[in-house]
C-alpha positions in Angstrom: -56.5 -5.7 144.9 -60.3 -6.5 144.5 -63.1 -5.8 146.8 -65.3 -9.1 146.4 -68.7 -7.5 147.2 -70.9 -8.1 144.1 -71.9 -4.9 142.3 -75.2 -3.5 143.2 -75.6 -1.0 140.6 -74.1 -0.5 137.1 -70.5 -1.9 136.5 -68.6 0.5 134.3 -65.1 -0.1 132.5 -62.4 2.6 133.3 -59.6 2.0 130.3 -56.4 4.1 131.0 -52.9 4.7 129.2 -50.1 6.8 129.5 -47.4 8.1 126.9 -44.0 9.9 127.8 -43.0 12.8 126.0 -40.0 14.8 126.1 -41.4 17.4 128.2 -43.7 15.3 130.4 -46.6 12.4 130.8 -49.6 12.2 129.0 -52.6 10.3 130.6 -55.7 9.2 128.9 -58.8 7.6 130.6 -62.1 6.8 129.3 -65.2 5.3 131.2 -67.9 3.3 129.5 -70.9 1.6 130.5 -71.9 -1.9 129.3 -73.3 -1.1 126.1 -70.0 0.8 125.2 -71.3 4.2 125.7 -68.7 7.0 126.7 -69.8 8.3 130.1 -66.6 10.1 130.8 -63.3 10.7 129.4 -59.7 12.6 130.3 -56.8 13.9 128.5 -54.2 15.4 131.0 -50.5 16.1 131.2 -48.2 15.2 134.2 -44.5 15.9 135.2 -41.8 14.1 133.6 -41.3 10.4 134.7 -38.5 8.0 134.7 -39.8 5.0 132.9 -42.9 3.4 131.5 -44.0 1.6 134.7 -44.1 4.9 136.6 -45.9 6.3 133.8 -48.6 3.8 133.7 -48.8 3.5 137.6 -49.4 7.5 137.6 -51.9 7.1 134.8 -53.8 4.6 136.7 -53.8 6.5 139.7 -55.1 9.6 137.9 -57.8 7.7 136.2 -59.1 6.1 139.4 -59.2 9.8 140.8 -60.7 10.8 137.9 -63.5 8.1 138.1 -64.2 8.7 141.7 -64.4 12.4 141.4 -66.9 11.7 138.6 -69.1 9.6 140.9 -68.2 6.1 139.7 -68.0 3.6 142.4 -68.1 0.2 140.5 -65.5 -0.4 138.1 -63.6 -2.8 135.9 -60.2 -1.1 135.6 -58.3 -2.1 132.5 -54.8 -1.2 131.5 -52.4 -2.8 129.1 -49.1 -3.1 131.2 -48.9 -6.4 132.7 -46.5 -5.3 135.3 -48.6 -2.7 136.6 -51.9 -4.6 136.4 -50.1 -7.3 138.3 -49.1 -4.9 141.1 -52.2 -3.2 141.7 -54.0 -6.6 141.7 -51.6 -7.8 144.3 -52.4 -7.7 147.9 -48.6 -8.0 148.8 -46.7 -4.9 149.8 -44.6 -3.2 146.7 -41.1 -2.1 147.8 -40.1 -0.8 144.2 -39.6 2.8 143.5 -43.2 3.3 142.6 -44.7 1.3 145.4 -46.2 4.5 146.9 -48.2 4.8 143.8 -49.4 1.4 144.1 -50.3 2.0 147.8 -52.4 5.1 146.8 -54.1 3.2 144.1 -54.8 0.4 146.7 -56.5 3.0 149.1 -58.4 4.6 146.5 -59.6 0.9 145.4 -60.8 0.4 149.0 -63.1 3.2 148.7 -65.2 1.9 145.9 -68.3 -0.2 146.0 -66.7 -2.7 143.5 -63.3 -2.7 141.8 -61.7 -5.4 139.6 -58.2 -5.0 137.7 -57.6 -6.5 134.2 -54.7 -6.4 132.0 -55.9 -6.4 128.3 -54.0 -6.2 125.1 -52.5 -2.8 123.7 -54.8 -3.1 120.8 -57.9 -3.0 122.8 -57.0 0.1 124.7 -56.8 2.4 121.6 -59.1 5.0 123.1 -57.3 5.5 126.2 -53.9 5.7 124.2 -55.3 8.3 121.8 -56.2 10.4 124.7 -52.9 10.0 126.4 -51.3 11.1 123.0 -53.5 14.2 122.8 -52.4 15.5 126.1 -49.2 16.4 124.4 -50.9 19.6 122.8 -52.9 20.4 126.1 -51.9 23.1 128.7 -54.6 22.3 131.0 -56.6 18.8 131.5 -59.6 18.3 129.4 -62.7 16.1 130.5 -65.7 14.9 128.7 -68.7 14.1 130.4 -71.6 11.8 128.7 -69.9 12.5 125.2 -67.0 10.8 123.0 -64.0 12.8 122.7 -64.0 13.7 119.0 -60.4 12.8 118.6 -61.1 9.2 119.9 -64.3 8.1 118.0 -62.3 6.1 115.3 -60.4 4.4 118.3 -63.9 3.8 120.0 -65.2 2.0 116.8 -62.0 -0.1 116.6 -61.9 -1.0 120.4 -65.7 -2.3 120.2 -64.3 -5.1 118.4 -62.3 -6.2 121.4 -65.1 -6.0 124.1 -65.5 -8.4 126.5 -68.9 -9.7 127.0 
């Protein structure tokens, strides 16, 4: 799903990822500007999930809620799960078990000024992945605003080589 109105302000990239633990889900999200400066980041835990599609769909939903709550309204949303990114980009109804999550993501997207969804290589999503893994040691969600999360600095450096111009 995509709002075709051209961006009027600054466009931001929202990268997200999920990882599954024995005790639940880890979600990581990072929002960067065009200069690849970190504007906001999130590491959070969630309940146990059934499979990787559900984990990634929930991570996308959480990441979009986080971006909206932080005041970002013009986003390129990037994830590394092709099935999930295809589902959130589609305008067709999704009758799968996680279809309600995709519906919610679609509702969140409609409220944005501009949104585009893109599937990226796993190697280009290292920051979000490191934040998702970090959630395993958390009891509460952690948010960084206008700063790079210390645990993700190496991944940010590595990620910058995959930046689309």
